[in-house]
N, CA, C and O atoms as a DFTB+ gen file, in Angstrom:
276 C
 N C O
     1  1     -12.004      11.106      16.639
     2  2     -11.626      10.111      15.846
     3  2     -12.678       8.810      15.402
     4  3     -12.952       7.950      16.239
     5  1     -13.137       8.766      14.252
     6  2     -14.024       7.751      14.118
     7  2     -13.641       6.717      13.540
     8  3     -14.437       5.779      13.587
     9  1     -12.617       6.542      12.964
    10  2     -12.046       5.110      12.158
    11  2     -11.136       4.664      12.778
    12  3     -10.063       5.251      12.921
    13  1     -11.422       3.517      13.263
    14  2     -10.652       2.254      14.464
    15  2     -10.222       1.345      13.676
    16  3     -10.913       0.850      12.785
    17  1      -9.113       1.052      13.908
    18  2      -8.113      -0.500      13.439
    19  2      -8.914      -1.344      14.248
    20  3      -9.393      -1.092      15.354
    21  1      -9.042      -2.818      13.277
    22  2      -9.964      -3.774      14.184
    23  2      -8.889      -4.369      14.653
    24  3      -9.158      -5.321      15.386
    25  1      -7.937      -4.189      14.523
    26  2      -6.541      -5.412      14.750
    27  2      -6.014      -4.792      16.171
    28  3      -5.957      -5.326      17.278
    29  1      -5.632      -3.407      15.724
    30  2      -4.731      -3.096      17.080
    31  2      -5.532      -1.653      17.960
    32  3      -5.052      -1.001      18.887
    33  1      -6.994      -1.465      17.225
    34  2      -7.323      -0.719      17.925
    35  2      -7.146       0.763      17.746
    36  3      -7.991       1.478      18.285
    37  1      -6.124       1.358      17.037
    38  2      -5.467       2.737      16.800
    39  2      -6.725       3.512      15.861
    40  3      -7.488       3.063      15.006
    41  1      -6.574       4.685      16.366
    42  2      -7.898       5.462      15.694
    43  2      -7.069       6.576      14.719
    44  3      -5.898       6.943      14.806
    45  1      -8.264       7.025      13.628
    46  2      -7.797       7.938      12.737
    47  2      -9.000       8.568      12.475
    48  3     -10.070       8.150      12.916
    49  1      -8.849       9.838      11.580
    50  2      -9.585      11.065      11.241
    51  2     -10.747      10.567      10.324
    52  3     -11.969      10.719      10.347
    53  1      -9.658       9.752       9.310
    54  2     -10.138       9.936       8.220
    55  2     -10.463       8.117       7.951
    56  3      -9.950       7.263       8.674
    57  1     -11.327       7.811       6.876
    58  2     -11.467       6.108       6.422
    59  2      -9.794       5.936       5.413
    60  3      -9.246       4.855       5.197
    61  1      -9.375       7.047       5.032
    62  2      -8.150       7.261       3.959
    63  2      -6.951       6.464       4.723
    64  3      -6.341       5.430       4.449
    65  1      -6.874       7.454       5.871
    66  2      -5.963       7.395       6.988
    67  2      -6.028       5.751       7.307
    68  3      -4.969       5.123       7.313
    69  1      -6.916       5.275       7.492
    70  2      -6.847       3.727       8.132
    71  2      -6.641       2.707       7.037
    72  3      -5.963       1.696       7.222
    73  1      -7.207       2.975       5.948
    74  2      -6.931       2.048       4.771
    75  2      -5.127       2.237       4.842
    76  3      -4.405       1.255       5.014
    77  1      -4.774       3.139       4.740
    78  2      -3.305       3.453       4.463
    79  2      -2.315       2.644       5.970
    80  3      -1.186       2.153       5.949
    81  1      -3.011       2.745       6.803
    82  2      -2.646       2.080       8.137
    83  2      -2.491       0.625       8.028
    84  3      -1.424       0.034       8.192
    85  1      -3.869      -0.038       7.677
    86  2      -4.130      -1.303       7.634
    87  2      -3.293      -1.942       6.788
    88  3      -3.478      -3.157       6.718
    89  1      -2.411      -1.481       6.111
    90  2      -1.289      -2.191       5.197
    91  2      -0.221      -2.520       5.948
    92  3       0.483      -3.417       5.486
    93  1       0.101      -2.043       6.983
    94  2       1.118      -2.283       8.138
    95  2       0.681      -3.755       8.790
    96  3       1.456      -4.534       9.345
    97  1      -0.418      -3.902       8.633
    98  2      -1.057      -5.704       9.230
    99  2      -1.020      -6.416       8.327
   100  3      -0.670      -7.571       8.572
   101  1      -1.360      -6.049       6.889
   102  2      -1.549      -7.205       5.530
   103  2      -0.069      -7.333       5.079
   104  3       0.034      -8.226       4.238
   105  1       1.170      -6.697       5.383
   106  2       2.131      -6.299       4.550
   107  2       1.881      -6.274       3.194
   108  3       2.503      -7.097       2.522
   109  1       1.095      -5.505       2.611
   110  2       1.019      -5.333       1.253
   111  2       2.039      -4.376       0.695
   112  3       2.292      -3.387       1.382
   113  1       2.496      -4.490      -0.152
   114  2       3.810      -3.315      -0.754
   115  2       3.863      -3.553      -2.396
   116  3       4.686      -4.200      -3.044
   117  1       2.661      -2.781      -2.862
   118  2       2.381      -3.278      -4.325
   119  2       3.348      -2.050      -5.219
   120  3       3.129      -1.939      -6.426
   121  1       4.197      -1.335      -4.686
   122  2       4.899      -0.243      -5.283
   123  2       6.442      -0.714      -5.169
   124  3       7.078      -0.911      -4.133
   125  1       6.852      -0.834      -6.440
   126  2       8.224      -1.293      -6.943
   127  2       8.967      -0.247      -7.157
   128  3       8.546       0.743      -7.754
   129  1      10.142      -0.358      -6.694
   130  2      11.103       1.023      -7.306
   131  2      11.397       0.698      -8.700
   132  3      11.558      -0.487      -8.990
   133  1      11.481       1.543      -9.542
   134  2      11.114       1.603     -10.940
   135  2      12.778       1.471     -11.609
   136  3      12.999       1.252     -12.800
   137  1      13.736       1.639     -10.664
   138  2      15.204       1.889     -11.045
   139  2      15.761       0.525     -11.430
   140  3      15.886      -0.304     -10.529
   141  1      16.038       0.270     -12.425
   142  2      16.854      -0.837     -13.367
   143  2      17.607      -1.856     -11.663
   144  3      18.323      -1.244     -10.869
   145  1      17.297      -3.137     -11.475
   146  2      18.538      -3.882     -10.732
   147  2      17.880      -3.960      -9.285
   148  3      18.194      -4.917      -8.577
   149  1      16.879      -2.895      -8.749
   150  2      16.404      -2.688      -7.293
   151  2      14.935      -3.348      -7.089
   152  3      14.002      -3.220      -7.882
   153  1      14.916      -3.904      -6.165
   154  2      13.830      -4.668      -6.041
   155  2      13.460      -4.265      -4.812
   156  3      12.999      -5.172      -4.119
   157  1      13.521      -3.032      -4.238
   158  2      12.642      -2.249      -3.146
   159  2      11.113      -2.460      -3.627
   160  3      10.904      -2.610      -4.831
   161  1       9.921      -2.475      -2.605
   162  2       8.700      -2.585      -2.572
   163  2       8.180      -1.652      -1.516
   164  3       8.279      -1.977      -0.333
   165  1       7.704      -0.661      -1.822
   166  2       6.792       0.020      -0.788
   167  2       5.229      -0.321      -0.856
   168  3       4.549      -0.813      -1.757
   169  1       4.871       0.184       0.612
   170  2       3.240       0.245       0.583
   171  2       2.711       1.544       0.209
   172  3       1.541       1.655      -0.160
   173  1       3.611       2.670       0.292
   174  2       3.043       3.593      -0.347
   175  2       3.826       4.249      -1.464
   176  3       5.055       4.234      -1.396
   177  1       3.161       4.871      -2.573
   178  2       3.750       5.545      -3.840
   179  2       5.056       6.612      -3.281
   180  3       6.284       6.542      -3.330
   181  1       4.310       7.367      -2.869
   182  2       5.159       8.493      -2.185
   183  2       6.600       8.461      -1.851
   184  3       7.601       9.095      -2.185
   185  1       6.254       7.259      -0.890
   186  2       7.805       6.642      -0.213
   187  2       8.484       5.807      -1.426
   188  3       9.709       5.919      -1.386
   189  1       8.076       5.099      -2.362
   190  2       8.556       4.469      -3.487
   191  2       9.336       5.536      -4.208
   192  3      10.491       5.357      -4.594
   193  1       8.575       6.794      -4.395
   194  2       9.207       7.598      -5.584
   195  2      10.453       8.625      -5.086
   196  3      11.430       8.973      -5.749
   197  1      10.085       9.007      -3.653
   198  2      10.978       9.036      -2.560
   199  2      12.114       8.211      -2.891
   200  3      13.054       8.527      -3.620
   201  1      11.976       7.375      -2.424
   202  2      13.315       6.441      -2.633
   203  2      13.796       6.225      -3.978
   204  3      15.003       5.994      -4.034
   205  1      13.274       6.237      -4.897
   206  2      13.897       5.836      -6.171
   207  2      14.599       6.868      -6.596
   208  3      15.472       6.601      -7.421
   209  1      14.420       8.468      -6.132
   210  2      15.083       9.662      -6.388
   211  2      16.894       9.476      -5.554
   212  3      17.865      10.209      -5.742
   213  1      16.816       8.513      -4.850
   214  2      18.051       8.452      -3.944
   215  2      18.863       7.586      -5.251
   216  3      20.086       7.726      -5.281
   217  1      18.394       6.942      -6.032
   218  2      19.037       6.521      -7.258
   219  2      19.647       7.585      -8.381
   220  3      20.699       7.586      -9.021
   221  1      18.617       8.405      -8.336
   222  2      18.968       9.620      -9.222
   223  2      20.010      10.891      -9.120
   224  3      20.473      11.651      -9.970
   225  1      20.223      10.738      -7.194
   226  2      21.010      11.703      -6.641
   227  2      21.937      11.359      -5.921
   228  3      21.788      11.272      -4.702
   229  1      23.286      11.046      -6.639
   230  2      24.030      10.492      -5.835
   231  2      24.704      11.084      -4.720
   232  3      25.477      10.481      -3.976
   233  1      24.275      12.676      -4.608
   234  2      25.123      13.432      -3.287
   235  2      24.139      12.490      -2.115
   236  3      24.732      12.187      -1.079
   237  1      22.958      12.118      -2.229
   238  2      22.018      11.431      -0.956
   239  2      23.302      10.065      -0.589
   240  3      23.106       9.475       0.474
   241  1      24.253       9.711      -1.238
   242  2      24.896       8.661      -1.085
   243  2      25.628       8.500       0.363
   244  3      25.868       7.532       1.085
   245  1      25.848       9.769       0.439
   246  2      26.597      10.036       2.010
   247  2      26.022      10.046       3.255
   248  3      26.617      10.116       4.331
   249  1      24.523       9.952       3.015
   250  2      23.851      10.048       4.297
   251  2      23.910       8.321       5.093
   252  3      24.173       7.325       4.419
   253  1      23.710       8.282       6.106
   254  2      23.746       7.177       6.550
   255  2      22.236       6.334       6.766
   256  3      21.161       6.777       7.173
   257  1      22.597       5.004       6.342
   258  2      21.290       4.029       6.272
   259  2      20.785       3.943       7.599
   260  3      21.569       3.777       8.534
   261  1      19.429       4.050       7.801
   262  2      18.744       3.832       8.952
   263  2      18.654       2.260       9.163
   264  3      19.003       1.562       8.211
   265  1      18.299       1.758      10.107
   266  2      18.724       0.132      10.517
   267  2      17.360      -0.216      11.179
   268  3      16.914       0.532      12.049
   269  1      16.738      -1.246      10.820
   270  2      15.647      -1.752      11.309
   271  2      16.152      -2.431      12.878
   272  3      17.172      -3.066      13.144
   273  1      15.280      -2.118      13.553
   274  2      15.386      -2.821      15.065
   275  2      14.838      -3.929      15.179
   276  3      14.864      -4.523      16.256
């Protein structure tokens, strides 16, 4: 693992994974949920689209919501 985070010293195998990880420290969340009235934002586009699909598929509403500690 040759790519190391300068803030927390976590190591990664690719520069892309390090760049993705770096957003944890910067708080960057540039991907906005396109669903009208939803203000959710995400650091990763794939997470944003996964969230967006929950608006389109009402069957997922029965799932328990995860809470942050």
